[in-house]
C-alpha positions in Angstrom: 0.0 0.0 0.0 2.9 2.4 0.7 4.2 1.9 -2.8 0.8 2.7 -4.3 0.5 5.8 -2.1 4.0 6.9 -3.1 3.0 6.6 -6.8 -0.2 8.6 -6.2 1.7 11.4 -4.4 4.3 11.6 -7.1 1.7 11.9 -9.8 -0.4 14.5 -7.8 2.7 16.5 -6.9 4.4 16.6 -10.3 1.5 16.5 -12.7 -2.0 17.7 -13.3 -3.2 14.1 -13.9 -6.2 13.6 -11.6 -5.6 10.8 -9.0 -6.8 10.0 -5.5 -5.1 12.0 -2.8 -3.4 9.7 -0.2 -2.2 11.1 3.2 1.2 12.8 3.0 2.8 10.9 5.9 6.4 9.7 6.2 5.9 6.1 5.2 4.1 7.2 2.1 6.9 9.4 1.0 9.8 6.9 1.0 9.5 5.9 -2.7 8.0 8.9 -4.4 11.0 9.5 -6.7 10.9 5.9 -7.9 7.8 6.9 -9.9 8.8 10.4 -10.9 10.1 9.3 -14.3 6.8 7.8 -15.3 5.3 11.3 -15.5 7.9 11.8 -18.2 6.7 8.6 -19.9 3.2 10.0 -19.9 4.4 13.3 -21.5 6.5 11.4 -24.1 3.5 9.2 -24.9 1.2 12.1 -25.4 3.7 13.9 -27.6 4.2 10.8 -29.8 0.4 10.3 -30.1 -0.1 13.9 -31.0 2.5 13.7 -33.7 1.0 10.5 -35.0 -2.4 12.2 -35.3 -0.8 15.2 -37.0 0.6 12.9 -39.7 -2.7 11.0 -40.0 -4.8 14.2 -40.4 -2.0 16.2 -42.2 -1.8 18.9 -39.6 0.8 21.6 -40.4 4.3 21.7 -38.8 3.7 24.9 -36.9 0.6 23.6 -35.1 2.3 20.2 -34.5 5.4 21.7 -32.9 3.6 24.4 -30.8 1.2 21.9 -29.3 4.0 19.3 -28.8 5.9 21.9 -26.8 2.7 22.8 -24.8 2.0 19.2 -23.8 4.7 19.1 -21.0 3.2 22.3 -19.6 -0.3 20.9 -19.7 0.7 17.6 -18.0 2.9 19.2 -15.3 1.1 22.5 -14.9 4.4 24.3 -15.5 5.8 23.4 -12.1 9.3 22.9 -13.6 9.1 26.1 -15.6 8.6 28.0 -12.3 11.9 26.6 -11.0 13.6 27.4 -14.3 12.7 31.1 -14.2 13.5 31.4 -10.5 16.9 29.9 -11.1 17.6 32.1 -14.1 16.8 35.2 -12.0 19.1 34.0 -9.2 22.0 33.1 -11.6 21.8 36.5 -13.4 21.8 38.5 -10.2 25.6 37.8 -9.9 25.2 38.2 -6.1 26.5 36.2 -3.3 25.3 32.6 -2.6 23.0 33.9 0.1 21.6 36.5 -2.3 20.9 33.8 -4.9 19.1 31.6 -2.4 17.0 34.6 -1.4 16.0 35.2 -5.0 15.0 31.6 -5.5 12.4 32.1 -2.8 11.1 35.3 -4.4 7.8 34.6 -6.3 8.3 37.6 -8.6 9.7 37.1 -12.1 12.5 39.4 -13.2 13.6 40.6 -16.6 16.4 38.1 -17.0 14.0 35.2 -16.2 11.6 36.3 -19.0 14.5 36.8 -21.5 16.0 33.4 -20.8 12.6 31.7 -20.9 11.9 33.2 -24.3 15.3 32.1 -25.6 14.7 28.6 -24.2 11.4 28.4 -26.0 12.9 29.6 -29.3 15.7 27.0 -29.1 13.4 24.2 -28.1 10.8 25.0 -30.7 13.4 25.4 -33.4 15.1 22.2 -32.6 11.9 20.2 -32.2 10.8 21.4 -35.7 13.9 19.7 -37.1 13.2 16.3 -35.6 11.5 14.8 -38.7 12.1 11.1 -38.4 9.8 8.8 -36.4 12.8 7.1 -34.8 14.2 10.4 -33.5 10.8 11.5 -32.3 10.5 8.3 -30.2 14.0 9.0 -28.8 13.1 12.6 -27.9 9.9 11.3 -26.2 12.0 8.9 -24.2 14.2 11.8 -23.1 11.3 13.1 -20.9 11.6 9.8 -19.0 15.4 10.0 -18.8 15.5 13.6 -17.6 13.3 12.7 -14.6 15.4 9.6 -13.8 18.5 11.9 -13.7 16.7 14.5 -11.7 15.6 11.9 -9.1 19.2 10.7 -8.9 20.3 14.2 -8.2 17.8 14.6 -5.4 19.1 11.4 -3.8 22.8 12.1 -4.4 23.6 15.8 -4.6 24.1 18.1 -1.6 21.0 20.1 -0.7 21.4 23.9 -0.5 18.8 24.2 2.3 17.5 22.1 5.1 13.9 23.2 4.5 11.3 23.1 1.8 9.5 20.3 0.0 12.5 18.9 -1.8 14.4 18.6 1.5 11.4 16.9 3.0 11.1 14.4 0.1 14.8 13.7 0.2 15.0 13.3 4.0 12.0 10.9 4.1 13.1 8.8 1.1 14.6 5.3 1.4 17.6 6.5 -0.5 19.4 3.2 -1.3 16.2 1.7 -2.8 15.2 4.8 -4.6 18.6 5.3 -6.1 18.9 1.7 -7.2 15.5 1.9 -8.8 16.3 5.1 -10.6 19.6 3.8 -11.9 17.9 0.7 -13.2 15.3 2.8 -14.9 18.0 5.1 -16.4 19.9 2.2 -17.8 16.7 0.6 -19.2 15.7 3.9 -20.8 19.1 4.3 -22.5 18.9 0.7 -23.6 15.5 1.4 -25.3 16.8 4.6 -26.9 19.8 2.7 -28.3 17.5 -0.1 -29.5 15.7 2.4 -31.6 19.0 3.8 -33.0 22.4 3.1 -31.5 24.0 6.3 -32.8 21.1 8.6 -32.0 20.3 6.9 -28.7 23.9 7.3 -27.5 24.0 10.9 -28.7 20.9 11.9 -26.9 21.9 10.0 -23.7 25.3 11.6 -23.7 23.6 15.0 -24.1 21.4 14.3 -21.1 24.3 13.0 -19.0 26.4 16.1 -19.9 23.5 18.3 -18.7 23.5 16.3 -15.5 27.2 16.9 -15.0 26.8 20.6 -15.7 23.9 20.8 -13.2 26.1 19.2 -10.5 28.8 21.7 -11.1 26.5 24.7 -11.4 24.4 23.9 -8.4 27.3 23.5 -6.1 29.1 26.5 -7.3 26.2 28.9 -7.4 24.0 27.7 -4.5 26.0 25.2 -2.5 23.6 22.4 -3.5 20.3 21.8 -5.2 16.8 23.0 -4.3 13.3 22.4 -5.7 13.8 25.3 -8.1 17.1 24.1 -9.5 15.6 20.7 -10.0 13.0 22.3 -12.2 15.8 24.1 -14.0 17.6 20.9 -14.6 14.6 19.1 -16.1 14.1 21.9 -18.7 17.9 22.1 -19.4 18.1 18.3 -19.9 15.1 18.2 -22.2 16.4 21.1 -24.3 19.8 19.2 -24.7 17.9 16.1 -25.7 15.9 17.8 -28.4 18.9 19.8 -29.7 21.0 16.6 -29.9 18.3 14.8 -31.8 17.9 17.7 -34.2 21.6 17.8 -34.8 21.6 14.0 -35.6 18.7 14.5 -38.0 20.2 17.5 -39.8 23.9 16.8 -39.9 24.1 13.0 -40.0 20.9 11.4 -41.3 20.0 14.0 -43.9 23.5 15.1 -45.1 24.9 11.6 -44.7 
C-alpha cells in the first residue's frame, strides 16, 4: 500500500493528472521518486500520439510543434518552468550565494528570467521542428523519462542547499538506497531502449542528457552550495532542451546530409 500511495503522491505533486489523494505521511513518501520518471513517460507518450495524429490528419508543422511543446506544460502545470525562471533570476543576479538563495524564494519574475525563458522556448521549438524522423521522435519522447530519472538521482545524491522546503522533506524521508537503485535501473533501461531504436542517436541523446546532468552538479554546487526544488525544475528543462537539440543535430547533420 505504501508503494501505491507513493505513486499517487508523485503523480499528484508533479503533474495535473487527476488521481486519488493519499495522506502525506512519512511512510508514504519513501518511494516517491521511484515513480517520478513515469510522468515523463506519460508526457512522451502524449507527444508521440499527438505527432502521429498530425501525420494522419495532415496537420501543419507549426501547429504540430507548438502543441508538442505545450504538452509538457499541460501535463505538469508548469511546475518545472517556475523553477527554471527562478533559477535564471538567481544566476543572473551575480550576487553572493546567500543572495541567490533569497532570489530563489522570491515569487516575482525578473527581466532576465523572462528573457532566458523566451530564448529557451525559441531554441526548443526550433530544434523540435527539425526532428523529422519517427525514430528520433521516439527517442526525444524517451528523453522526458530519462530527464526525470536523472533529476531523481540528483535529489538522492547531490548536496542540498537548504534544510527546508518540499525537496528537502522528500529527500529526507526517502529510502535513498532503494530509490537510487530503482532510478539507476530505470535510467539504464531507458538508455537501452533509446539505443535499441537507434544506437547512434540513442547514444548521442543519452550523452547530451548526462552532460547536462554533470553541468547541473557543477553549477548547483558553485552557485547555490547544492540543489533546491527550483534548481531541480531548471535541470529538467535544461536536460530536455539538450535532448531535443542533440536529436535535431543528428537528424540534420548526419541522417540528412549523410
